[in-house]
C-alpha positions in Angstrom: -128.1 -30.8 -29.5 -128.6 -27.2 -29.4 -130.4 -26.1 -26.2 -134.0 -25.0 -26.6 -135.2 -21.8 -25.0 -138.5 -21.9 -23.3 -140.9 -19.1 -24.4 -143.9 -17.6 -22.7 -146.1 -18.3 -25.7 -145.6 -22.0 -25.4 -147.0 -22.2 -21.9 -149.8 -24.6 -21.5 -150.1 -25.0 -25.2 -153.7 -24.3 -26.5 -155.7 -21.4 -25.1 -158.7 -23.6 -25.2 -157.7 -27.0 -24.0 -160.1 -29.9 -24.3 -158.9 -31.7 -21.2 -159.8 -29.2 -18.6 -160.8 -29.5 -15.0 -164.4 -30.5 -16.0 -163.1 -33.2 -18.3 -160.9 -34.6 -15.4 -163.7 -34.7 -12.9 -166.1 -36.5 -15.3 -163.3 -38.9 -16.8 -161.6 -39.9 -13.5 -161.8 -43.7 -13.0 -160.9 -45.9 -10.0 -159.1 -49.2 -10.0 -160.0 -51.4 -7.0 -156.6 -52.8 -6.0 -155.4 -54.4 -2.8 -153.7 -51.0 -2.0 -157.1 -49.2 -2.3 -159.0 -47.3 -4.9 -156.5 -45.9 -7.3 -157.6 -42.9 -9.4 -156.5 -42.7 -13.0 -157.5 -41.3 -16.3 -157.4 -43.4 -19.5 -157.6 -41.7 -23.0 -157.0 -43.2 -26.4 -157.1 -46.7 -27.6 -155.0 -49.4 -29.2 -152.6 -52.0 -27.9 -149.7 -49.7 -27.4 -149.9 -47.9 -24.0 -148.2 -44.9 -22.6 -147.9 -44.5 -18.9 -147.7 -41.0 -17.3 -146.2 -40.5 -13.8 -146.6 -37.1 -12.2 -144.5 -35.0 -10.0 -144.9 -34.1 -6.3 -147.2 -32.8 -4.8 -149.2 -32.9 -8.1 -151.4 -35.5 -9.6 -152.2 -36.8 -13.1 -153.9 -33.4 -14.0 -150.3 -32.4 -14.7 -150.3 -34.5 -17.9 -153.6 -33.1 -19.5 -151.9 -31.3 -22.3 -149.7 -34.2 -23.2 -152.5 -36.6 -23.0 -154.5 -34.4 -25.4 -151.7 -34.5 -27.9 -150.6 -38.1 -27.6 -153.9 -40.0 -27.2 -154.2 -40.3 -31.1 -151.0 -42.5 -31.0 -151.2 -44.3 -27.7 -153.7 -45.4 -25.2 -152.7 -43.0 -22.4 -153.0 -43.9 -18.8 -152.1 -41.5 -16.0 -152.7 -42.6 -12.4 -152.6 -40.5 -9.2 -150.0 -42.0 -6.9 -150.9 -43.3 -3.5 -151.1 -40.4 -1.1 -151.5 -37.9 -3.9 -154.5 -36.6 -6.0 -157.7 -38.5 -5.7 -156.4 -42.0 -5.0 -158.1 -43.4 -1.9 -156.0 -45.7 0.3 -156.0 -46.9 3.9 -154.3 -44.7 6.6 -151.5 -47.4 7.1 -150.8 -48.0 3.4 -147.1 -48.0 2.8 -146.1 -45.0 0.6 -142.5 -45.5 -0.2 -141.4 -45.3 -3.9 -141.0 -49.0 -3.9 -144.6 -49.5 -2.8 -145.7 -47.1 -5.5 -144.0 -49.3 -8.1 -146.0 -52.3 -6.8 -149.2 -50.3 -7.2 -148.3 -49.3 -10.7 -147.6 -53.0 -11.6 -150.9 -54.0 -10.1 -152.7 -51.3 -11.9 -151.3 -52.4 -15.2 -152.2 -56.0 -14.5 -155.8 -55.0 -13.6 -156.0 -53.1 -16.9 -154.4 -56.1 -18.8 -151.4 -54.0 -19.9 -148.2 -55.9 -20.4 -145.9 -53.2 -21.7 -145.8 -49.4 -21.5 -144.0 -46.4 -22.9 -143.2 -44.5 -19.7 -143.2 -40.6 -19.5 -142.2 -39.2 -16.0 -141.4 -36.0 -14.2 -140.0 -35.2 -10.7 -141.1 -37.9 -8.1 -142.7 -39.8 -10.9 -139.2 -40.2 -12.4 -137.9 -42.0 -9.3 -140.8 -44.5 -9.6 -140.1 -44.8 -13.5 -136.5 -45.7 -12.8 -137.5 -48.3 -10.1 -140.2 -49.7 -12.5 -137.7 -50.0 -15.1 -135.2 -51.8 -12.8 -137.9 -54.1 -11.3 -139.8 -54.8 -14.5 -137.4 -54.3 -17.4 -139.6 -56.2 -19.9 -142.6 -54.1 -19.2 -141.0 -50.8 -20.1 -140.8 -50.4 -23.9 -139.4 -46.8 -23.8 -138.5 -44.2 -21.1 -138.9 -40.5 -21.5 -137.6 -38.7 -18.3 -137.8 -35.1 -17.3 -136.3 -33.5 -14.3 -136.2 -36.1 -11.5 -134.0 -37.5 -8.8 -131.1 -39.6 -10.0 -128.7 -41.9 -8.3 -126.9 -40.0 -5.4 -129.1 -36.9 -6.0 -132.0 -38.8 -4.3 -133.2 -36.7 -2.5 -131.7 -33.4 -3.7 -130.3 -31.4 -0.8 -132.8 -28.6 -1.3 -135.6 -31.1 -0.5 -134.2 -32.0 2.8 -136.2 -29.3 4.7 -139.5 -30.6 3.3 -138.5 -34.1 4.5 -137.6 -32.6 8.0 -141.0 -30.9 8.1 -142.8 -34.0 7.2 -141.1 -36.1 9.9 -142.8 -33.7 12.4 -146.1 -34.2 10.6 -146.2 -30.5 9.6 -145.5 -30.5 5.8 -149.2 -30.5 4.7 -150.2 -28.1 7.4 -147.4 -25.6 6.9 -146.8 -25.8 3.2 -149.8 -26.9 1.4 -152.7 -25.5 3.5 -151.5 -21.9 3.4 -151.4 -22.2 -0.4 -155.0 -23.5 -0.6 -156.1 -20.4 1.4 -153.8 -17.9 -0.6 -153.4 -18.5 -4.3 -151.0 -15.7 -4.6 -148.8 -17.4 -2.1 -149.1 -20.5 -4.2 -147.9 -18.7 -7.3 -145.0 -17.0 -5.5 -141.4 -18.3 -4.9 -142.6 -19.4 -1.5 -145.1 -21.7 -2.9 -145.5 -24.3 -5.7 -145.0 -21.4 -8.1 -141.1 -21.7 -7.4 -141.1 -24.9 -9.5 -143.0 -23.5 -12.5 -141.6 -21.6 -15.5 -144.7 -19.3 -15.6 -146.2 -19.2 -12.1 -148.4 -16.2 -12.9 -150.3 -18.4 -15.4 -151.3 -21.0 -12.7 -155.0 -20.8 -12.4 -156.8 -20.9 -9.0 -158.7 -23.9 -10.2 -155.4 -25.8 -11.1 -154.0 -25.1 -7.6 -157.2 -26.4 -6.1 -157.1 -29.6 -8.3 -153.7 -30.4 -6.9 -154.1 -29.3 -3.2 -157.6 -29.8 -2.3 -157.6 -33.5 -2.0 -154.4 -33.4 -0.1 -155.7 -31.2 2.8 -159.4 -32.6 2.7 -158.9 -34.5 5.9 -156.5 -35.2 8.8 -155.9 -38.6 7.3 -155.1 -37.3 3.9 -152.7 -34.7 5.4 -150.9 -37.4 7.4 -150.5 -39.4 4.2 -149.0 -36.5 2.5 -146.5 -36.2 5.4 -145.6 -39.9 5.1 -145.3 -39.6 1.4 -142.9 -36.7 1.7 -141.0 -38.4 4.5 -140.5 -41.5 2.2 -138.9 -39.3 -0.3 -136.1 -38.7 2.0 -134.6 -42.2 1.5 -132.2 -42.8 -1.4 -133.7 -45.8 -3.3 -131.8 -45.2 -6.6 -128.2 -45.9 -5.9 -128.9 -49.6 -5.6 -130.6 -49.6 -9.0 -127.4 -48.5 -10.9 -126.5 -51.9 -12.3 -130.1 -52.8 -13.2 -130.6 -49.5 -15.0 -127.3 -50.0 -17.0 -128.5 -53.4 -18.1 -131.8 -51.9 -19.5 -131.0 -51.4 -23.3 -134.3 -50.1 -24.7 -134.7 -46.4 -26.0 -134.6 -43.6 -23.5 -134.5 -39.9 -23.8 -134.1 -37.1 -21.3 -135.6 -33.6 -21.5 -134.3 -31.3 -18.8 -135.3 -27.8 -17.6 -132.2 -25.7 -17.0 -133.9 -23.4 -14.5 -134.5 -26.1 -12.0 -132.4 -25.6 -8.9 -133.2 -29.0 -7.3 -132.3 -31.3 -10.2 -129.2 -30.2 -12.3 -128.5 -31.2 -15.8 -125.5 -33.2 -14.8 -128.0 -35.8 -13.8 -129.6 -35.9 -17.1 -126.1 -36.5 -18.4 -125.6 -39.4 -15.9 -128.7 -41.0 -17.1 -127.5 -40.6 -20.8 -124.3 -42.4 -20.0 -126.0 -45.1 -17.8 -128.9 -46.0 -19.9 -127.5 -48.1 -22.7 -130.3 -47.2 -25.1 -130.2 -43.5 -24.5 -131.1 -41.1 -27.4 -129.5 -38.2 -25.7 -130.5 -35.0 -23.6 -132.6 -32.1 -24.6 -131.9 -29.0 -22.6 -134.6 -26.4 -22.2 -133.1 -23.0 -21.2 -135.3 -21.0 -19.0 -137.6 -23.7 -18.1 -138.3 -24.9 -14.6 -139.1 -28.3 -13.0 -142.9 -28.7 -13.9 -142.4 -27.6 -17.5 -144.2 -30.8 -18.8 -147.5 -29.3 -17.7 -146.7 -25.8 -19.1 -145.1 -27.1 -22.4 -147.0 -30.2 -23.4 -145.9 -29.7 -27.1 -142.3 -30.4 -26.0 -143.3 -33.7 -24.2 -145.5 -34.7 -27.3 -142.8 -34.0 -29.7 -140.2 -35.9 -27.7 -142.4 -38.8 -27.0 -143.5 -39.2 -30.6 -139.9 -39.0 -31.8 -138.8 -41.6 -29.3 -141.7 -44.0 -30.2 -141.1 -43.8 -34.0 -137.3 -43.9 -34.0 -135.7 -46.9 -35.7 -134.6 -49.4 -33.1 
């Protein structure tokens, strides 16, 4: 397929989104699970459900544009992972990717959802692959954007973050300064380094992501433990199970991402038997699903409606 070039005009979709910060604050729900109170949003209706898994260190607010576009076609559920966003868990709750999969399965059980179309980005893509391997019957389709894959878990450029987290300093030294200085957050020294159009990141969006993570010493410790857990490779052991999963999959990959190269999208394309190929986005960066929800909506709808 011919690579698609990201354009500034496509960033964040509509200039007047319906699903803004106010909608998220009033629509957030909590599922009481054994892991804690898991925050999520639930939009749309029907028996077919789409599950959205966010990146690190973001939360389900990342998917607001995609939810707005896809909720006419699916019931759309977007949780905050344990240790991220507005989910409330005990201080000693395990935060490994495997534990996150257990939480997702429990959340779906609590909502009486048996099968989902999964859409995932970044750290959410790790969990999506583990979920597919552990519960192949529960995943109807899989739409992955830039994420860890196989031996690139974690990518080498993420090692300094893990090292900082092992010392209990990631939240303090990386997140807290960005809460205090939004221009830092939008710069290449902050979260802006992973956005295609960091200058368009609103102060309120940065606060939506980071405020809960630094709201207490307990939350900051959980962020550090979450980050530390991302330092372990959990995907290589899943190779065989992923290759046995034969349902439809599609990869959409940002070519400007320095952490997660397109060769890993190609690896998934070869490994996932039901793959429908890779779409390359020239000029786009890691967190493009937030900035370009039209791309996610188009690819999801095509995947869902393609002949099996």
